[in-house]
Structure formats: C-alpha cells, structure tokens
C-alpha positions, 0 to 999 in steps of 0.5 A: 873550625879554627878560632879567630886570631886574638886581638886582645890588648894587654890590660893597663890595670896593675892587677894582671901584673900583680897576678903575673908576679905572684905566679912567678914567685910561687912557682919559683918556690914550688920546684924546691918544695916538690923536691923536698916532698919527694924525700918522704912520699912517692912522687905521683902519690904526693901529687895525687894527695895534693890534687885531692885536697885542692879539689875539696878546698876549691869546691868548698870555696865555690860553694861558699861563693854560691858559684855553680860548677861549669857546664856544657862547653865550659865544662869540657874546657875545664876537663881538658885543662884539668886532664893536661895540667893536673892529670899529666903535667903534674905527675910528670913533673913530680916524677921527673924531680926524683932524678933532676935537681929542682933548679934544673927542673925549673929551667926545663919548664922555661921552654913553655913560652916557645912551644905555646907561641908555636902551638897558638900560631898553628891553631890560628889563635895568635900571631907569631910576631918577631918580638914573641919569637925573638923573646922565646929564642933569647929565653931558650938560649938562657935556658941552654946556658943554665942547662949546660952549667948545671949538667956540667957541674953534675956530670959523672958519667951517663945517667939514664934515670936523669935523662928520663927525668929531663925528658919527663919535665920537658914533656910536662912543660909542653903539656902545660901549654896544651892545657892553657890553650884548651882553657883559652879556647873555651868560654871565659869562666870562673877560675875557682870552679875551673880549677875545682873541676880540673884538680878533681879530674887530675886527682883521679888520673894521678891516682890511677897512674900512681897505682899503675907505677906500683908506688907505695901509698902512705899518708903524711904522718910527719911534719916533713911529709905534710908541710910540702903537700899543704904548701903546694896545695894552698900556695900552688893549687889555690894560689898560683893556678887560680891566678893563672886561670884568671890571667889567661882571660886578661892576657894572651896565651904566649904573653901569659906563658912567659911567667915560666921564664922568670921561675928558673931564676927564682928556683936557682936562687932558692937552691943557692940559699936553701941548699948551698948550690953555687951561683956561678958566672954561667948561671948569672949569664943564663939568668940574664938571657932569660930575663932579657927574653922575658922583656922582649917577648912581652913587649907590646908593639905600638900601633901604627900612626894614622896616615 
C-alpha cells in the first residue's frame, strides 16, 4: 500500500535552515577529507573504521540520554536506512574517490535531488511540481557544466578506472536517496539512535565488503591516517547525518535532498584553497546554475487565495 502524498509544510523555524546549512558545509568538506584519508588507508576499510567508531559513540550518546534503541517498524526503517546509507553508499563513495577528484565526486553527488524527486513521486510520497523538476534540471545542468570542465582539464586518454569511479559515485548518490526515503516512510524516531543502529549495520556490511575486495586492514598509526577518520566520524557521522535524520522529519525529502547541490560549490572551493585547483569561468558558471537550481527547487508555492 502506498504512503499518502505528503502535505508537510516547510517549517518557519530557523532551526531547519541552520541544520540544512550545517549539513551542506560539513559534507562540502568531507569529500576532500575522504580523498586525503584514502592516501593512507584502504578506502572501504577506512569507511568501516569510521562506522565502527561512529556506532560506538552514538550508542554511548543514546545510553547517556537514556534513549532506547528503535523497535518494530522503527527498527526496520533504521536498518534499511543504515544498509543503504552506510553499508552501500559510503563504501561506494570511498572506493570511487580513489579514482575521481574530490570536487568531481561532490558534483556527481549533486544528482541526488533529481533521483529523489522522481523516486518519491513514483512511490506516491510527494508531488513532482514544476518548480521541483525545474530546480532539479537546472541544478543538473550546472553539474554537467562542472563535470565537463573537470573532465576536460583532467582528460589524457581513456581511463577505465576513472569511469568506474564516476559510476560508483553516481550509484552512491542514488542509493543515498533510497536510504532517506526508507527512513522517511518509517515512523518518526530519534536521529541519534537511528544513526547508532544505521552505522552499526553499515559497519558490518562495509567490513564484509572490505574483506571481499582483499584490502589491507591496517589500523591508523599516524596523525595523517587518524585525523581523517576522527573528523569524518565526529563532523560527518555524529554531526551531519544526525542533523539530516532530524531534518527529514521537518522538511520534505526532495526539499531536504537539495543539501547535496550546494556541496559541490563548497568542495570545489576547498579544492582550490587546499590543493590549488583552478577556479575557471566554466566552474563559476556551473556553480551558479547549481545554486540557481537550489533556490528554484526549494521555492514553496503560495497557496491559492479563497474565491
């Protein structure tokens, strides 16, 4: 049985906007940090260590708050969310960033709003309005411009590994949307316990995937290998993912998913500042389209006046 169409009005409180801005800022930096972490540890193994640490800290946080872990339908939603968001999406992203620059990885992730809008419409959860579709198309046009500029600047012949990396990150973005939908369709629940369960199941899946890939399983023994895991755990898993889990209870899925279209701009800016990557006219044009799509897609239609 399909869930009813959502009529959830966007909250007028400033808290959802603050959560939205914090998620975009944190995730804009995590693409760069994942890439740096891949220099010292095998990618899926690094994702596993992050998830194990996050699950332990989130569980301790839940216990300190005397908050029980989800049960019944809420537990099923948390497990499905964790399997998609952490057990599949995160390893794909880490693996893909072995072969794709962090800024380009963030650009690919910005396809999430369009896929989320189409999936929620197919499931009868939300209406696909002209503004949502127009915003998603405009944002994706910006993504295409950014992709073209990045691909042209790095092209030196066919690179199958890079192509597989791009495909992995594109799949990662789509699976992230599926995970959010699973969480939204379940009962409203505490974001900290939800992510404690999600990170736990994700850690088990990622560990199995790492061994299946034949990765080396070293523990961080230098500052360069430990800092990325600590930052990604504290800022990413305990910060952004908890905020996002809270945000999906206050905004619609397609509106919330637009957090991913501001991330490429932040990621590309960090690439310029940290790694000296060029900020070309094409990159500026693409970023402008992405932000325009964000504003258009998040626009709330005014209710019709009474006759």
